ZAMARGU-4260 file (C-alpha; in steps of 0.2 Angstrom, whole numbers, plus 5000, padded with zeros to 4 digits):
<rodrens>
0) 5000/5000/5002 | 5005/5014/4996 | 5004/5032/5006 | 4994/5039/4991 | 4982/5025/4991
5) 4969/5027/5002 | 4968/5012/5018 | 4952/4999/5017 | 4943/4988/5032 | 4932/4972/5026
10) 4915/4971/5035 | 4903/4959/5034 | 4883/4961/5041 | 4871/4954/5047 | 4866/4944/5035
15) 4888/4937/5031 | 4888/4947/5018 | 4905/4956/5015 | 4909/4975/5008 | 4925/4983/5011
20) 4923/5001/5019 | 4937/5014/5020 | 4944/5016/5036 | 4940/5034/5040 | 4923/5031/5036
25) 4909/5028/5049 | 4904/5007/5046 | 4883/5009/5042 | 4874/5002/5054 | 4872/4983/5052
30) 4889/4977/5047 | 4904/4976/5059 | 4924/4975/5055 | 4929/4959/5051 | 4946/4963/5058
35) 4954/4962/5041 | 4965/4978/5035 | 4974/4984/5020 | 4976/4990/5003 | 4957/4988/4991
40) 4968/4974/4979 | 4973/4965/4997 | 4956/4968/5006 | 4945/4961/4992 | 4960/4945/4988
45) 4955/4941/5005 | 4934/4942/5005 | 4937/4930/4993 | 4946/4916/5000 | 4936/4919/5019
50) 4917/4920/5011 | 4914/4903/5002 | 4895/4904/5008 | 4882/4919/4996 | 4870/4913/5003
55) 4864/4927/5015 | 4864/4921/5036 | 4847/4917/5036 | 4846/4910/5021 | 4861/4895/5030
60) 4852/4893/5045 | 4836/4889/5036 | 4842/4879/5023 | 4851/4868/5038 | 4836/4869/5048
65) 4828/4861/5035 | 4842/4850/5032 | 4839/4843/5049 | 4823/4842/5051 | 4821/4830/5034
70) 4833/4816/5039 | 4827/4816/5055 | 4819/4799/5057 | 4806/4806/5068 | 4801/4822/5057
</rodrens>
């Protein structure tokens, strides 16, 4: 990262979606810092590594619940 290049941070939403945000800006409601900071491309590379399931968290939970219910021998 050069002096002229702005610093970014990786943020994650309540729904498990990732994005990058300039470090000098307040993080919007519903998002939180994920912990990784750096140049834009480094942050995007980090997201490509860690964000392996693009489904929103609510959908993941619903589908996991459906899978557990369908495998329940009582159900």
